[in-house]
mmCIF file of the N, C-alpha and C atoms, coordinates in Angstrom:
data_MODEL
# 
_entry.id   MODEL 
# 
loop_
_atom_site.group_PDB 
_atom_site.id 
_atom_site.type_symbol 
_atom_site.label_atom_id 
_atom_site.label_alt_id 
_atom_site.label_comp_id 
_atom_site.label_asym_id 
_atom_site.label_entity_id 
_atom_site.label_seq_id 
_atom_site.pdbx_PDB_ins_code 
_atom_site.Cartn_x 
_atom_site.Cartn_y 
_atom_site.Cartn_z 
_atom_site.occupancy 
_atom_site.B_iso_or_equiv 
_atom_site.pdbx_formal_charge 
_atom_site.auth_seq_id 
_atom_site.auth_comp_id 
_atom_site.auth_asym_id 
_atom_site.auth_atom_id 
_atom_site.pdbx_PDB_model_num 
ATOM 1   N N  . MET A 1 1  ? 0.897   -1.115 0.008  1.00 0.00 ? 1  MET A N  1 
ATOM 2   C CA . MET A 1 1  ? -0.074  0.084  0.005  1.00 0.00 ? 1  MET A CA 1 
ATOM 3   C C  . MET A 1 1  ? 0.905   1.308  0.059  1.00 0.00 ? 1  MET A C  1 
ATOM 4   N N  . LEU A 1 2  ? 1.756   1.252  0.810  1.00 0.00 ? 2  LEU A N  1 
ATOM 5   C CA . LEU A 1 2  ? 2.896   2.485  0.504  1.00 0.00 ? 2  LEU A CA 1 
ATOM 6   C C  . LEU A 1 2  ? 3.483   2.904  -0.362 1.00 0.00 ? 2  LEU A C  1 
ATOM 7   N N  . GLN A 1 3  ? 3.782   1.629  -1.314 1.00 0.00 ? 3  GLN A N  1 
ATOM 8   C CA . GLN A 1 3  ? 3.952   2.025  -2.738 1.00 0.00 ? 3  GLN A CA 1 
ATOM 9   C C  . GLN A 1 3  ? 3.064   2.454  -3.647 1.00 0.00 ? 3  GLN A C  1 
ATOM 10  N N  . GLU A 1 4  ? 2.074   2.323  -3.298 1.00 0.00 ? 4  GLU A N  1 
ATOM 11  C CA . GLU A 1 4  ? 0.967   2.810  -4.332 1.00 0.00 ? 4  GLU A CA 1 
ATOM 12  C C  . GLU A 1 4  ? 0.475   4.287  -3.614 1.00 0.00 ? 4  GLU A C  1 
ATOM 13  N N  . LEU A 1 5  ? 0.595   4.514  -2.272 1.00 0.00 ? 5  LEU A N  1 
ATOM 14  C CA . LEU A 1 5  ? 0.525   6.018  -1.959 1.00 0.00 ? 5  LEU A CA 1 
ATOM 15  C C  . LEU A 1 5  ? 1.646   7.107  -2.626 1.00 0.00 ? 5  LEU A C  1 
ATOM 16  N N  . ARG A 1 6  ? 2.481   6.670  -3.014 1.00 0.00 ? 6  ARG A N  1 
ATOM 17  C CA . ARG A 1 6  ? 3.438   7.229  -3.222 1.00 0.00 ? 6  ARG A CA 1 
ATOM 18  C C  . ARG A 1 6  ? 3.121   8.339  -4.288 1.00 0.00 ? 6  ARG A C  1 
ATOM 19  N N  . GLY A 1 7  ? 2.159   8.024  -5.389 1.00 0.00 ? 7  GLY A N  1 
ATOM 20  C CA . GLY A 1 7  ? 1.467   8.618  -6.396 1.00 0.00 ? 7  GLY A CA 1 
ATOM 21  C C  . GLY A 1 7  ? 0.565   9.719  -5.867 1.00 0.00 ? 7  GLY A C  1 
ATOM 22  N N  . TYR A 1 8  ? 0.030   9.554  -4.681 1.00 0.00 ? 8  TYR A N  1 
ATOM 23  C CA . TYR A 1 8  ? -0.761  10.672 -3.969 1.00 0.00 ? 8  TYR A CA 1 
ATOM 24  C C  . TYR A 1 8  ? -0.205  11.497 -2.922 1.00 0.00 ? 8  TYR A C  1 
ATOM 25  N N  . VAL A 1 9  ? 0.691   11.125 -2.428 1.00 0.00 ? 9  VAL A N  1 
ATOM 26  C CA . VAL A 1 9  ? 1.295   11.912 -1.271 1.00 0.00 ? 9  VAL A CA 1 
ATOM 27  C C  . VAL A 1 9  ? 2.185   12.719 -1.986 1.00 0.00 ? 9  VAL A C  1 
ATOM 28  N N  . TYR A 1 10 ? 2.312   14.064 -1.604 1.00 0.00 ? 10 TYR A N  1 
ATOM 29  C CA . TYR A 1 10 ? 3.008   15.138 -1.912 1.00 0.00 ? 10 TYR A CA 1 
ATOM 30  C C  . TYR A 1 10 ? 3.830   15.746 -0.831 1.00 0.00 ? 10 TYR A C  1 
ATOM 31  N N  . ASP A 1 11 ? 4.564   16.642 -1.066 1.00 0.00 ? 11 ASP A N  1 
ATOM 32  C CA . ASP A 1 11 ? 5.074   17.531 0.168  1.00 0.00 ? 11 ASP A CA 1 
ATOM 33  C C  . ASP A 1 11 ? 4.270   18.668 0.656  1.00 0.00 ? 11 ASP A C  1 
ATOM 34  N N  . GLY A 1 12 ? 3.820   18.429 1.799  1.00 0.00 ? 12 GLY A N  1 
ATOM 35  C CA . GLY A 1 12 ? 2.793   19.626 1.921  1.00 0.00 ? 12 GLY A CA 1 
ATOM 36  C C  . GLY A 1 12 ? 1.530   19.077 1.884  1.00 0.00 ? 12 GLY A C  1 
ATOM 37  N N  . ILE A 1 13 ? 1.416   18.001 1.863  1.00 0.00 ? 13 ILE A N  1 
ATOM 38  C CA . ILE A 1 13 ? -0.113  17.279 2.010  1.00 0.00 ? 13 ILE A CA 1 
ATOM 39  C C  . ILE A 1 13 ? -0.560  17.585 3.183  1.00 0.00 ? 13 ILE A C  1 
ATOM 40  N N  . THR A 1 14 ? -1.705  17.958 3.208  1.00 0.00 ? 14 THR A N  1 
ATOM 41  C CA . THR A 1 14 ? -2.520  17.892 4.844  1.00 0.00 ? 14 THR A CA 1 
ATOM 42  C C  . THR A 1 14 ? -2.906  16.754 5.403  1.00 0.00 ? 14 THR A C  1 
ATOM 43  N N  . THR A 1 15 ? -3.005  16.501 6.600  1.00 0.00 ? 15 THR A N  1 
ATOM 44  C CA . THR A 1 15 ? -3.467  15.013 7.064  1.00 0.00 ? 15 THR A CA 1 
ATOM 45  C C  . THR A 1 15 ? -4.970  14.722 6.707  1.00 0.00 ? 15 THR A C  1 
ATOM 46  N N  . TYR A 1 16 ? -5.733  15.875 6.494  1.00 0.00 ? 16 TYR A N  1 
ATOM 47  C CA . TYR A 1 16 ? -7.049  16.025 6.152  1.00 0.00 ? 16 TYR A CA 1 
ATOM 48  C C  . TYR A 1 16 ? -7.137  15.173 4.554  1.00 0.00 ? 16 TYR A C  1 
ATOM 49  N N  . GLU A 1 17 ? -6.255  15.717 4.027  1.00 0.00 ? 17 GLU A N  1 
ATOM 50  C CA . GLU A 1 17 ? -6.478  15.198 2.448  1.00 0.00 ? 17 GLU A CA 1 
ATOM 51  C C  . GLU A 1 17 ? -5.852  13.883 2.500  1.00 0.00 ? 17 GLU A C  1 
ATOM 52  N N  . LEU A 1 18 ? -5.029  13.517 3.220  1.00 0.00 ? 18 LEU A N  1 
ATOM 53  C CA . LEU A 1 18 ? -4.240  12.281 3.264  1.00 0.00 ? 18 LEU A CA 1 
ATOM 54  C C  . LEU A 1 18 ? -5.499  11.072 3.763  1.00 0.00 ? 18 LEU A C  1 
ATOM 55  N N  . CYS A 1 19 ? -6.011  11.441 4.924  1.00 0.00 ? 19 CYS A N  1 
ATOM 56  C CA . CYS A 1 19 ? -7.254  10.749 5.262  1.00 0.00 ? 19 CYS A CA 1 
ATOM 57  C C  . CYS A 1 19 ? -8.417  10.558 4.337  1.00 0.00 ? 19 CYS A C  1 
ATOM 58  N N  . ARG A 1 20 ? -8.568  11.572 3.640  1.00 0.00 ? 20 ARG A N  1 
ATOM 59  C CA . ARG A 1 20 ? -9.460  11.552 2.450  1.00 0.00 ? 20 ARG A CA 1 
ATOM 60  C C  . ARG A 1 20 ? -9.031  10.686 1.064  1.00 0.00 ? 20 ARG A C  1 
ATOM 61  N N  . VAL A 1 21 ? -7.812  10.401 0.799  1.00 0.00 ? 21 VAL A N  1 
ATOM 62  C CA . VAL A 1 21 ? -7.129  9.533  0.059  1.00 0.00 ? 21 VAL A CA 1 
ATOM 63  C C  . VAL A 1 21 ? -7.280  8.062  0.501  1.00 0.00 ? 21 VAL A C  1 
ATOM 64  N N  . LEU A 1 22 ? -6.725  7.845  1.764  1.00 0.00 ? 22 LEU A N  1 
ATOM 65  C CA . LEU A 1 22 ? -6.639  6.605  2.544  1.00 0.00 ? 22 LEU A CA 1 
ATOM 66  C C  . LEU A 1 22 ? -8.227  6.184  2.288  1.00 0.00 ? 22 LEU A C  1 
ATOM 67  N N  . LYS A 1 23 ? -9.399  6.903  2.360  1.00 0.00 ? 23 LYS A N  1 
ATOM 68  C CA . LYS A 1 23 ? -10.651 6.291  2.666  1.00 0.00 ? 23 LYS A CA 1 
ATOM 69  C C  . LYS A 1 23 ? -11.469 6.193  1.273  1.00 0.00 ? 23 LYS A C  1 
ATOM 70  N N  . GLU A 1 24 ? -10.786 7.078  0.304  1.00 0.00 ? 24 GLU A N  1 
ATOM 71  C CA . GLU A 1 24 ? -11.573 6.884  -1.180 1.00 0.00 ? 24 GLU A CA 1 
ATOM 72  C C  . GLU A 1 24 ? -10.808 6.291  -2.117 1.00 0.00 ? 24 GLU A C  1 
ATOM 73  N N  . TYR A 1 25 ? -9.636  5.663  -1.971 1.00 0.00 ? 25 TYR A N  1 
ATOM 74  C CA . TYR A 1 25 ? -8.876  5.061  -2.918 1.00 0.00 ? 25 TYR A CA 1 
ATOM 75  C C  . TYR A 1 25 ? -8.412  3.932  -2.108 1.00 0.00 ? 25 TYR A C  1 
ATOM 76  N N  . PHE A 1 26 ? -8.366  3.666  -0.826 1.00 0.00 ? 26 PHE A N  1 
ATOM 77  C CA . PHE A 1 26 ? -7.801  2.620  -0.289 1.00 0.00 ? 26 PHE A CA 1 
ATOM 78  C C  . PHE A 1 26 ? -8.790  1.782  0.710  1.00 0.00 ? 26 PHE A C  1 
ATOM 79  N N  . GLY A 1 27 ? -10.051 2.540  0.778  1.00 0.00 ? 27 GLY A N  1 
ATOM 80  C CA . GLY A 1 27 ? -11.116 1.769  1.956  1.00 0.00 ? 27 GLY A CA 1 
ATOM 81  C C  . GLY A 1 27 ? -10.755 1.734  3.309  1.00 0.00 ? 27 GLY A C  1 
ATOM 82  N N  . VAL A 1 28 ? -9.701  2.558  3.684  1.00 0.00 ? 28 VAL A N  1 
ATOM 83  C CA . VAL A 1 28 ? -9.606  2.649  5.166  1.00 0.00 ? 28 VAL A CA 1 
ATOM 84  C C  . VAL A 1 28 ? -10.507 3.311  5.914  1.00 0.00 ? 28 VAL A C  1 
ATOM 85  N N  . VAL A 1 29 ? -11.165 3.037  6.709  1.00 0.00 ? 29 VAL A N  1 
ATOM 86  C CA . VAL A 1 29 ? -11.978 3.631  7.843  1.00 0.00 ? 29 VAL A CA 1 
ATOM 87  C C  . VAL A 1 29 ? -11.097 4.802  8.522  1.00 0.00 ? 29 VAL A C  1 
ATOM 88  N N  . ALA A 1 30 ? -12.030 5.799  8.865  1.00 0.00 ? 30 ALA A N  1 
ATOM 89  C CA . ALA A 1 30 ? -11.483 7.059  9.406  1.00 0.00 ? 30 ALA A CA 1 
ATOM 90  C C  . ALA A 1 30 ? -10.945 6.470  10.922 1.00 0.00 ? 30 ALA A C  1 
ATOM 91  N N  . VAL A 1 31 ? -11.563 5.456  11.460 1.00 0.00 ? 31 VAL A N  1 
ATOM 92  C CA . VAL A 1 31 ? -11.067 5.102  12.778 1.00 0.00 ? 31 VAL A CA 1 
ATOM 93  C C  . VAL A 1 31 ? -9.456  4.772  12.553 1.00 0.00 ? 31 VAL A C  1 
ATOM 94  N N  . TYR A 1 32 ? -9.079  4.044  11.657 1.00 0.00 ? 32 TYR A N  1 
ATOM 95  C CA . TYR A 1 32 ? -7.869  3.891  11.489 1.00 0.00 ? 32 TYR A CA 1 
ATOM 96  C C  . TYR A 1 32 ? -6.758  4.762  10.823 1.00 0.00 ? 32 TYR A C  1 
ATOM 97  N N  . SER A 1 33 ? -7.124  5.456  10.311 1.00 0.00 ? 33 SER A N  1 
ATOM 98  C CA . SER A 1 33 ? -6.579  6.507  9.520  1.00 0.00 ? 33 SER A CA 1 
ATOM 99  C C  . SER A 1 33 ? -5.294  7.026  10.200 1.00 0.00 ? 33 SER A C  1 
ATOM 100 N N  . CYS A 1 34 ? -5.340  7.703  11.793 1.00 0.00 ? 34 CYS A N  1 
ATOM 101 C CA . CYS A 1 34 ? -4.648  8.210  12.307 1.00 0.00 ? 34 CYS A CA 1 
ATOM 102 C C  . CYS A 1 34 ? -3.408  7.412  12.743 1.00 0.00 ? 34 CYS A C  1 
ATOM 103 N N  . ASP A 1 35 ? -3.503  6.116  12.964 1.00 0.00 ? 35 ASP A N  1 
ATOM 104 C CA . ASP A 1 35 ? -2.599  5.061  13.348 1.00 0.00 ? 35 ASP A CA 1 
ATOM 105 C C  . ASP A 1 35 ? -1.853  4.747  12.001 1.00 0.00 ? 35 ASP A C  1 
ATOM 106 N N  . LEU A 1 36 ? -2.599  5.083  10.860 1.00 0.00 ? 36 LEU A N  1 
ATOM 107 C CA . LEU A 1 36 ? -2.022  4.418  9.562  1.00 0.00 ? 36 LEU A CA 1 
ATOM 108 C C  . LEU A 1 36 ? -1.080  5.655  9.137  1.00 0.00 ? 36 LEU A C  1 
ATOM 109 N N  . ILE A 1 37 ? -1.605  7.149  9.359  1.00 0.00 ? 37 ILE A N  1 
ATOM 110 C CA . ILE A 1 37 ? -0.706  8.171  9.243  1.00 0.00 ? 37 ILE A CA 1 
ATOM 111 C C  . ILE A 1 37 ? 0.445   8.094  9.770  1.00 0.00 ? 37 ILE A C  1 
ATOM 112 N N  . GLN A 1 38 ? 0.679   7.828  10.961 1.00 0.00 ? 38 GLN A N  1 
ATOM 113 C CA . GLN A 1 38 ? 1.879   7.898  11.906 1.00 0.00 ? 38 GLN A CA 1 
ATOM 114 C C  . GLN A 1 38 ? 2.626   6.452  11.006 1.00 0.00 ? 38 GLN A C  1 
ATOM 115 N N  . ARG A 1 39 ? 2.304   5.651  10.865 1.00 0.00 ? 39 ARG A N  1 
ATOM 116 C CA . ARG A 1 39 ? 2.932   4.464  9.913  1.00 0.00 ? 39 ARG A CA 1 
ATOM 117 C C  . ARG A 1 39 ? 3.595   5.314  8.719  1.00 0.00 ? 39 ARG A C  1 
ATOM 118 N N  . ILE A 1 40 ? 2.762   5.712  7.932  1.00 0.00 ? 40 ILE A N  1 
ATOM 119 C CA . ILE A 1 40 ? 3.093   6.501  6.939  1.00 0.00 ? 40 ILE A CA 1 
ATOM 120 C C  . ILE A 1 40 ? 4.439   7.301  6.959  1.00 0.00 ? 40 ILE A C  1 
ATOM 121 N N  . LYS A 1 41 ? 4.380   8.265  8.085  1.00 0.00 ? 41 LYS A N  1 
ATOM 122 C CA . LYS A 1 41 ? 5.111   9.031  8.464  1.00 0.00 ? 41 LYS A CA 1 
ATOM 123 C C  . LYS A 1 41 ? 6.302   8.377  8.604  1.00 0.00 ? 41 LYS A C  1 
ATOM 124 N N  . LEU A 1 42 ? 6.838   7.491  9.626  1.00 0.00 ? 42 LEU A N  1 
ATOM 125 C CA . LEU A 1 42 ? 7.748   6.818  9.610  1.00 0.00 ? 42 LEU A CA 1 
ATOM 126 C C  . LEU A 1 42 ? 8.380   6.015  8.418  1.00 0.00 ? 42 LEU A C  1 
ATOM 127 N N  . GLU A 1 43 ? 7.649   5.063  7.608  1.00 0.00 ? 43 GLU A N  1 
ATOM 128 C CA . GLU A 1 43 ? 7.948   4.385  6.375  1.00 0.00 ? 43 GLU A CA 1 
ATOM 129 C C  . GLU A 1 43 ? 8.354   5.622  5.423  1.00 0.00 ? 43 GLU A C  1 
ATOM 130 N N  . MET A 1 44 ? 7.799   6.666  4.704  1.00 0.00 ? 44 MET A N  1 
ATOM 131 C CA . MET A 1 44 ? 7.937   7.351  4.042  1.00 0.00 ? 44 MET A CA 1 
ATOM 132 C C  . MET A 1 44 ? 8.940   8.528  4.568  1.00 0.00 ? 44 MET A C  1 
ATOM 133 N N  . GLU A 1 45 ? 9.371   8.743  5.810  1.00 0.00 ? 45 GLU A N  1 
ATOM 134 C CA . GLU A 1 45 ? 10.439  9.663  6.029  1.00 0.00 ? 45 GLU A CA 1 
ATOM 135 C C  . GLU A 1 45 ? 10.129  10.936 5.999  1.00 0.00 ? 45 GLU A C  1 
ATOM 136 N N  . MET A 1 46 ? 8.357   11.259 6.551  1.00 0.00 ? 46 MET A N  1 
ATOM 137 C CA . MET A 1 46 ? 7.768   12.746 6.966  1.00 0.00 ? 46 MET A CA 1 
ATOM 138 C C  . MET A 1 46 ? 7.780   13.252 8.312  1.00 0.00 ? 46 MET A C  1 
ATOM 139 N N  . TYR A 1 47 ? 7.392   14.495 8.238  1.00 0.00 ? 47 TYR A N  1 
ATOM 140 C CA . TYR A 1 47 ? 7.305   14.978 9.618  1.00 0.00 ? 47 TYR A CA 1 
ATOM 141 C C  . TYR A 1 47 ? 5.935   16.035 9.597  1.00 0.00 ? 47 TYR A C  1 
ATOM 142 N N  . CYS A 1 48 ? 5.618   16.213 10.553 1.00 0.00 ? 48 CYS A N  1 
ATOM 143 C CA . CYS A 1 48 ? 4.350   17.038 10.653 1.00 0.00 ? 48 CYS A CA 1 
ATOM 144 C C  . CYS A 1 48 ? 4.407   18.024 11.894 1.00 0.00 ? 48 CYS A C  1 
ATOM 145 N N  . PRO A 1 49 ? 5.338   19.019 11.364 1.00 0.00 ? 49 PRO A N  1 
ATOM 146 C CA . PRO A 1 49 ? 5.645   20.019 12.512 1.00 0.00 ? 49 PRO A CA 1 
ATOM 147 C C  . PRO A 1 49 ? 4.426   20.867 13.130 1.00 0.00 ? 49 PRO A C  1 
ATOM 148 N N  . ASP A 1 50 ? 3.310   21.496 12.241 1.00 0.00 ? 50 ASP A N  1 
ATOM 149 C CA . ASP A 1 50 ? 1.813   21.975 12.651 1.00 0.00 ? 50 ASP A CA 1 
ATOM 150 C C  . ASP A 1 50 ? 0.815   20.913 12.943 1.00 0.00 ? 50 ASP A C  1 
ATOM 151 N N  . HIS A 1 51 ? 1.221   19.920 12.927 1.00 0.00 ? 51 HIS A N  1 
ATOM 152 C CA . HIS A 1 51 ? 0.195   18.796 13.162 1.00 0.00 ? 51 HIS A CA 1 
ATOM 153 C C  . HIS A 1 51 ? -1.111  19.233 12.015 1.00 0.00 ? 51 HIS A C  1 
ATOM 154 N N  . GLN A 1 52 ? -0.732  19.529 10.870 1.00 0.00 ? 52 GLN A N  1 
ATOM 155 C CA . GLN A 1 52 ? -1.704  19.735 9.860  1.00 0.00 ? 52 GLN A CA 1 
ATOM 156 C C  . GLN A 1 52 ? -1.200  19.394 8.312  1.00 0.00 ? 52 GLN A C  1 
ATOM 157 N N  . HIS A 1 53 ? 0.148   19.619 7.855  1.00 0.00 ? 53 HIS A N  1 
ATOM 158 C CA . HIS A 1 53 ? 0.686   19.450 7.177  1.00 0.00 ? 53 HIS A CA 1 
ATOM 159 C C  . HIS A 1 53 ? 1.903   18.348 7.250  1.00 0.00 ? 53 HIS A C  1 
ATOM 160 N N  . LEU A 1 54 ? 2.148   17.408 6.057  1.00 0.00 ? 54 LEU A N  1 
ATOM 161 C CA . LEU A 1 54 ? 2.947   16.596 5.857  1.00 0.00 ? 54 LEU A CA 1 
ATOM 162 C C  . LEU A 1 54 ? 4.161   16.905 5.232  1.00 0.00 ? 54 LEU A C  1 
ATOM 163 N N  . TYR A 1 55 ? 5.543   16.770 5.427  1.00 0.00 ? 55 TYR A N  1 
ATOM 164 C CA . TYR A 1 55 ? 6.674   17.145 4.655  1.00 0.00 ? 55 TYR A CA 1 
ATOM 165 C C  . TYR A 1 55 ? 7.601   16.241 4.609  1.00 0.00 ? 55 TYR A C  1 
ATOM 166 N N  . PHE A 1 56 ? 8.241   15.717 3.363  1.00 0.00 ? 56 PHE A N  1 
ATOM 167 C CA . PHE A 1 56 ? 9.379   14.784 3.499  1.00 0.00 ? 56 PHE A CA 1 
ATOM 168 C C  . PHE A 1 56 ? 10.551  15.298 4.072  1.00 0.00 ? 56 PHE A C  1 
ATOM 169 N N  . VAL A 1 57 ? 11.188  14.531 4.959  1.00 0.00 ? 57 VAL A N  1 
ATOM 170 C CA . VAL A 1 57 ? 12.539  14.813 5.266  1.00 0.00 ? 57 VAL A CA 1 
ATOM 171 C C  . VAL A 1 57 ? 13.479  14.890 4.183  1.00 0.00 ? 57 VAL A C  1 
ATOM 172 N N  . GLU A 1 58 ? 14.330  16.250 4.330  1.00 0.00 ? 58 GLU A N  1 
ATOM 173 C CA . GLU A 1 58 ? 15.349  16.098 3.203  1.00 0.00 ? 58 GLU A CA 1 
ATOM 174 C C  . GLU A 1 58 ? 16.820  15.930 3.796  1.00 0.00 ? 58 GLU A C  1 
ATOM 175 N N  . ALA A 1 59 ? 17.543  15.380 3.612  1.00 0.00 ? 59 ALA A N  1 
ATOM 176 C CA . ALA A 1 59 ? 18.764  14.666 3.621  1.00 0.00 ? 59 ALA A CA 1 
ATOM 177 C C  . ALA A 1 59 ? 20.002  15.432 3.478  1.00 0.00 ? 59 ALA A C  1 
# 
């Protein structure tokens, strides 16, 4: 699923938009979205400084 998400996730995506993508394209119910977003942040090396937008970590 993470491989497929790479086509939908972009630098600066909001957590709301990511929840919508998870629900619409992957059938993830809202209850599990927060846990899944935490895993996505780790796996895709992202951070969320303002708790609203996700950014890729630049090395």
